[in-house]
C-alpha positions in Angstrom: 10.3 -43.1 2.8 10.6 -41.0 -0.2 10.1 -37.1 -0.1 6.7 -35.7 -1.4 6.5 -32.6 -3.6 3.9 -31.5 -1.3 4.3 -31.9 2.4 1.0 -32.2 3.4 0.2 -33.4 6.6 -2.9 -33.8 8.6 -3.3 -30.8 10.0 -2.7 -28.7 6.9 -5.8 -30.7 5.2 -8.0 -30.7 8.0 -7.6 -26.9 7.9 -8.4 -26.9 4.4 -11.2 -28.9 4.5 -12.8 -26.4 7.4 -12.5 -23.7 4.5 -13.9 -25.4 2.1 -17.2 -26.4 4.5 -20.1 -25.5 2.7 -21.4 -22.3 5.4 -17.9 -21.0 4.2 -18.1 -21.6 0.7 -21.4 -20.1 0.2 -19.9 -16.9 1.8 -17.3 -16.6 -0.9 -19.6 -17.6 -3.4 -22.1 -14.7 -2.5 -19.1 -12.7 -2.1 -18.0 -13.3 -5.9 -21.5 -12.8 -6.9 -22.1 -9.8 -5.9 -18.6 -8.5 -6.4 -19.1 -9.4 -10.6 -22.5 -7.4 -10.5 -20.8 -4.6 -8.9 -18.4 -4.5 -11.5 -20.8 -5.4 -14.4 -23.3 -2.6 -13.2 -20.6 -0.1 -12.4 -20.1 1.6 -16.1 -24.3 2.7 -15.4 -23.8 4.8 -12.3 -24.1 8.5 -12.7 -20.7 10.6 -12.9 -17.4 9.1 -13.5 -18.5 5.4 -13.1 -15.8 4.7 -16.1 -12.7 6.1 -14.1 -14.4 5.1 -10.6 -15.4 1.2 -11.0 -13.0 0.2 -8.5 -15.1 1.5 -5.7 -18.5 -0.6 -7.0 -17.1 -3.9 -6.2 -15.0 -2.7 -3.2 -18.7 -1.5 -1.6 -20.0 -5.0 -2.3 -16.9 -6.4 -0.5 -17.2 -4.6 2.3 -20.8 -4.8 3.0 -21.2 -8.8 2.8 -22.2 -10.7 5.8 -23.2 -14.7 6.3 -27.2 -13.6 6.5 -29.1 -11.8 3.7 -30.6 -9.5 6.4 -26.8 -8.7 7.8 -25.9 -7.6 4.3 -28.5 -5.7 3.8 -28.6 -3.7 7.3 -25.1 -3.0 6.3 -25.7 -2.1 2.9 -28.2 0.5 4.5 -26.0 1.8 7.0 -23.6 2.4 5.0 -25.9 4.4 2.4 -27.2 6.1 5.8 -23.8 7.1 6.4 -22.8 8.3 2.8 -26.1 10.5 3.3 -24.9 12.0 6.6 -21.4 12.5 5.4 -21.9 14.5 2.0 -24.5 16.9 4.0 -22.4 17.5 6.6 -19.7 18.2 4.0 -22.3 20.4 2.0 -22.6 22.4 5.2 -19.3 23.0 5.5 -18.4 24.0 1.8 -21.1 26.5 2.3 -19.8 27.8 5.7 -16.6 27.8 5.0 -13.5 26.2 3.9 -12.1 22.6 3.8 -9.4 23.0 6.6 -7.6 20.4 8.6 -9.9 21.8 11.8 -13.0 21.9 9.0 -12.6 18.4 8.0 -11.7 17.3 11.4 -14.7 18.2 13.0 -17.0 17.1 10.0 -15.4 13.4 11.5 -16.2 13.8 14.4 -20.0 14.9 14.0 -20.2 12.1 11.7 -17.9 9.7 13.8 -20.6 10.8 16.7 -23.9 10.5 14.7 -22.9 7.3 13.5 -22.7 6.1 17.1 -26.1 7.1 18.1 -28.7 4.4 18.1 
């Protein structure tokens, strides 16, 4: 029997087919579109958008979920977490200088607040 260049067997082909099923393919497509939109819009954000452009697609990638509602909820939770983090960091800067202890305290408080339901 001649050897093939690509030694695919039935289990590998089945694995590829499973990965290309409509739900998975739809999820990958949504992620790709979200990342492309985030990359395109990132230069228009206030501040230093050109130097930190890669954060926008990273945020889009991390907040994408199988359903629209889960993606929206995740994005809102991330935004709320960022707001709390900025507020805590601002409080630390007003009250003292950043140090190992103050950063640890802020991260601990932020984690406690983030765990509340």
